[in-house]
C-alpha positions in Angstrom: -14.3 5.6 17.9 -11.7 3.6 16.0 -11.0 2.3 12.6 -11.6 -1.3 11.8 -8.2 -2.4 10.7 -8.7 -6.1 10.1 -5.5 -7.1 8.1 -1.8 -6.5 8.5 0.8 -5.6 6.0 4.5 -5.2 5.5 5.8 -2.1 3.5 8.8 -2.2 1.3 10.6 0.9 0.0 12.6 1.0 -3.3 16.2 1.4 -2.5 19.5 1.3 -4.3 21.2 -2.1 -4.3 24.3 -2.2 -2.1 26.4 -4.2 -4.6 25.4 -2.4 -7.7 24.4 1.5 -7.5 22.8 1.2 -11.0 20.2 -1.3 -9.6 17.2 -0.7 -7.2 15.2 -3.3 -5.4 12.4 -3.3 -2.8 13.6 -3.8 0.8 11.3 -4.4 3.7 11.2 -1.4 6.2 11.6 -3.0 9.5 9.7 -0.1 11.1 6.7 -0.8 8.9 6.1 -4.5 9.4 2.8 -5.7 10.8 1.0 -2.4 9.9 -2.7 -2.6 10.7 -4.8 -1.9 7.6 -8.2 -2.0 6.1 -8.5 -2.6 2.3 -11.6 -1.9 0.3 -12.5 -1.9 -3.5 -12.2 1.6 -4.8 -15.3 3.3 -6.0 -15.7 4.1 -9.7 -14.8 7.8 -9.0 -11.6 7.0 -7.1 -10.6 4.5 -9.9 -11.0 7.2 -12.5 -9.3 9.9 -10.6 -6.3 7.8 -9.8 -6.0 6.7 -13.4 -6.6 3.1 -12.2 -8.1 0.0 -13.7 -11.5 -1.3 -12.6 -11.2 -4.3 -10.1 -7.5 -3.6 -9.7 -7.7 -0.3 -7.7 -8.2 -0.3 -4.0 -8.5 2.1 -1.1 -6.8 1.3 2.2 -6.9 2.9 5.6 -4.0 3.0 8.1 -2.9 5.0 11.1 0.8 4.4 10.6 2.9 7.2 9.0 5.9 6.6 6.8 4.2 5.0 3.8 5.0 6.7 0.5 3.7 6.6 -3.0 5.7 3.9 -4.9 6.0 1.6 -2.0 5.2 -2.1 -2.2 2.7 -3.5 0.3 2.4 -7.2 1.1 -0.5 -8.3 3.0 1.1 -10.5 5.7 -2.2 -12.2 6.6 -2.5 -13.3 2.9 0.9 -13.6 1.2 -0.7 -13.9 -2.3 -1.7 -10.3 -2.2 0.7 -7.4 -3.1 -0.1 -3.8 -3.9 1.7 -0.8 -5.2 0.9 2.4 -3.3 -0.2 5.0 -5.8 -1.1 7.8 -3.4 -1.2 8.8 0.3 -3.5 11.3 1.8 -3.8 12.3 5.5 -7.1 12.9 7.1 -7.8 14.3 10.5 -11.6 14.2 10.8 -13.9 13.5 13.9 -10.9 12.9 16.1 -9.9 9.9 14.0 -6.6 10.7 12.3 -5.6 8.3 9.5 -4.0 8.0 6.1 -6.0 6.9 3.1 -3.9 5.0 0.5 -4.8 4.5 -3.1 -3.4 1.0 -4.1 -3.0 -1.0 -7.3 -3.0 -4.7 -7.1 0.4 -6.0 -8.2 0.4 -9.4 -9.9 3.6 -11.0 -10.9 3.5 -13.1 -14.1 6.0 -15.7 -14.9 8.3 -15.1 -17.9 8.4 -18.0 -20.4 
């Protein structure tokens, strides 16, 4: 039995800027590139429990460890999609260990 991991993602952690210690920015974790992932719309219960917004909250499944709440996830198979990791939960059921991530879709808006 295996998970259906049909997309790939790149994970970025928030780190202090080398040039300015008062500034932080997201840097891609080279150990967390090309992470196999499956993303699905969150059910109404999951959206409410995570204090999410309908149609902007997602559940993802991965087998890779090292992803933390607050990380930025870019779907490398579709560069237009970026998510913020809101929560990470480890599951070890039916000989199928995996992590369940709660995601919020991140949409950048242009400043005028």
